[in-house]
N, C-alpha and C positions, 0 to 999 in steps of 0.2 A: 674510578670505574669498577663496577662490580661484575664478577664472573660467576656463572652457574657452577656449583660444585659437582654437578653430574656430567654435563657435556662440555663445560668450559666456555659456553657461549657468553657474549657480553649482554648484560641486562639492558633491555630496550626501554626507553623513557615512556613509551606509550603502552607497554604491556608488562604486567608483573608475572605473567605465566611464560616460562621458557618453552622453547620448541620441544623439549623432552618431557614437559609436564611438571617441572619444578616451579613451585610458587615462592618467589623471592621474599614476599612479606611473611608468609607463614613458615618459611624455611622447611618445606617438606614437598614431597611429590603428591600432587592432588589429581592429576589427569592420568588415569590408568592407561587409556588408549594411546596417548602420546608416548609414555615411557615404554610401553610394549612395542610400539612401532619403532622407536629409536633403538631399543635393545636388539630387536630382530634385525634391523638394518646393519648394526655393528657385527652381530653374530654371523650373518649370512653373506656379508660382502666378501667376495673371493680374495680381494687384495688385503683384507684385514687379517692379521695374525691372531691366534686364539688369545694372546696376551691382552689384547684390547677388550675382549669379551670379559675376561676374569677381572680385570681392573675396574671395568664399568660395574660389574656385579658388586664388587666390594664398595665402590663409592655409593651406589644406591643403598646398600644395606647400612652403611655407616651414617648416611644422611638421615635415614628413617630411624635408626637407633638413637641418634642424637635428639630427635624430636620426641620419640616415645619411650626411650630408656632401654637399658640392657637387662637381660635376664641374669639374675644372681643365683648361683647354685646354693641350694640349701636354705635360701631365704625367699620369702614371698615378696616379690618386687613390685607388686601392683601391675599397672599397665607396662608392657615392654614389647619390643619389636624383636621377633625371633626369625631364624633362618626360614622357617616355614612361611612366614608372612612375606618375606622377599620372594620366595618361590611362587606364592599365590599372585603377587603383584606382577611378576614377569612371566607367569605361566610356565615355569620350569620346576623340576623336582627339588625337594629339600636337599637331596644328596648332591645335585648339581650345584646348588648354591654353596653348600659346604666346600665342595671341591674347588669351585671358582675362588672363593674367599681365601682358602688355604693356599692356592696357587699364587694369588695376587700378593699375599704376604711373603710367600716363598721367593717370588721375583725380587722383592726388596732384599731378602737375605742372601740370595744367590742368583744374580742376573743371568748366569750361564744356562739356567733351565729354559730360558727363552729360545735357545738354539734348537730345542726339540720342535720339529714341525707339527707333531700331533700332540694334542692336549693329554691324551692317555699316557703317552710316553713321559711327558713332563710330570704327571702325577706319580708315576713309578720312580722317576728320578728323585723327586722331592721326598718320597717315602724312604728311599734308601739313604738319602742325605740326613734325614732326621733320625735315622737309626744309628748313624755314625757318631764319632766323637764330637764333631762340630755341632750336630743337633743337640747333644747333651750340654755343650757349652752355652748355646743360645738360651737354654732353659734355666741357666743359672744367673740370670739377670738379678740385680738388686731390686728388692720390693719397693724401696723408697729412695729418694735422693739423699735423705739423711744418712742411710746406710752407705751409699756410694761415697759421700763426702767423708764419713768416718773412716772408710777404708783407705781413701787417698791420704788422709792425714796420718793414719796409723803406719802406712807403708811408704810414707813420703821419702825417706832416706833409701829405700830399696828400689825406687822407680828412677831409672836412668834419666828420664825426661826432666826430673827435678834436681839433677846433680848440682847445678849451679845456682839453685834457688833456695832461699830460706823462708819457711812458712811463718808469716807474721800475724795473720788475723783470719778469722773465719766467721761467716754469718754477720758481716759488718753492716749495720744499718746505716744508710746514708740518706735519711729523711724521705721525701717524696720520690727520690730517684730510685729507691728500691733497697735491696739487700745484696751485697757482694758475697758470693759463696766462699771464695778463698782469695786472700791477698798475700802476695809474696814479694820479697826483695832479692835482687841479685847479690851473690856473695862477694863480688869484687868490682862490679860496674854500677854506675848510677842508673839503675833500671828498676821498675816496679812491674809486677805481673798480676793482672786481674783474671781470675779463673771463674768461668760459669759452667756448672755441671748440669747435665740432664741424664736421668737414669735410663731413659729409653731413647727412642728415635727423636732427634731434635728437628727444628725447622728454621727457616731463614729469619723468623722473628727473633730468634736468639741472637742474631748478629746485631740487630738494632739495640737489643737489651744490653749486650756487653759493651757496645760502643758508648751507650749512655753512662754506664758505670765507669768506663775509662775516662770519659769527659769529666766526670765528677772528681776522679782522683787527680787528673791534671789540674783542675781548678782549685781543689781544696787541700790536697796532700803533697803532690810532687813539687820539687824545687825546679827552678828554671832549667837546670842542666840535666834533669832526670827524664829518661824516656819511659813512657807507659805503654806496655804491651798487653795483649789479651790472648786468652786461650779458652777454647770451647772444648769440653770433654763430654761426649754423649755415647749412648749405646749403639749397638749394631742394628740395622745397617747404616752406612754413611748416607747423609742427605745431600742430594744433588743441588738443591736450592741453596744450601749453605755454601757449597763449593763455588757456585756462581756468584753469590753475594760477596764472597771474600776475594774474588779475583781483582777487585779494585782497591784492596788494602793489603799492605804487607805487615801490618802491625797486629793482626789477629791470626792465630794458628788454630787448627782444627784437628782433634784427635779422637779416636774411637777406643772405648774400653771394652775388654772382654773378660768376664769373670771366669776363672779357671777351675774353681773348686767351690762346691756348695757348702762345704763344711768350714771353710775359713774365708778370709778376705783376699786371697791371692788373685791379683788381676794383671792383665796385660794391657798396655796402652800402645796403640798402633796408629800410623797414618792411615787415612781413608783408603788409599790405594793398596796398602799392605793388608788392611782388614779384608778387602775383597779377595786378595790372593790367598788369605788364610783358609778360605773355604775349599780351595782346590786340592787340598791334600787328602781328601777323604778316599781317594783311590789308592793311596799308598798303604803299605803294610801297617798294621796296628802299632808295632814297635816303633816304626819310623815316625808315625804321627805323634806318639807320646814324647819322643825325643825333640821333635820340632816345637811342641808346646812348651817343653822345659826351657828351650833356648829362647 
């Protein structure tokens, strides 16, 4: 069953054009009147929170960017889809598009901003948040997964999560099944650990990926009495789809990394719920924030 990436409606067998103007075959919005009508309905419905409007703006912009490309700074990118194009499509200003997209991403990073009844207050809250220590930390993400993996391997003995694990292999090619990022053995018990890393926000597709790797290890490497576990490490914010996908298995854990310093590879690895709590300390005194980060 195929769903529209804009309005989440199910694709109808008799029509390739969704109610919101999205073309399932061309994978873009082709009916301007339909998308404007749908956007206006979401924006002006009294029962809808402003959060639905900004999330919808982001989905529309990203769908069109996927089709027409992104603008690259300092480089001639050929055809690309800019914020002004989304503004023209929805008949809203470029500034509104920028604010909506920034807020939609801000909701991922800090869901608490949804508590603001007015969008203008949420924008101010997000700006203050980005000026604080947490905002600086979020901007220190690794540029590549290779950098993240290198940091994990370099700091392996310093990370409490790995206290009982011995790093055995990395970037292990397992034929058509793929490549295992990190493979570890327990230091005293018959256990193996398969680690899949994502430098940015992950998705529930990662769950299927790591389960495939674990199955390969069970079939090709592990002995009959060995237990094979999995661990997903991804960037902030935590992914709700991964959480739901993992509710049915106790053999795969999910952790979030936060890079603490842009000049070195010092990182913090937290449970998803702790990562959300991490954003709440921006109201505390600067000295207290620094101490909490060190802990």
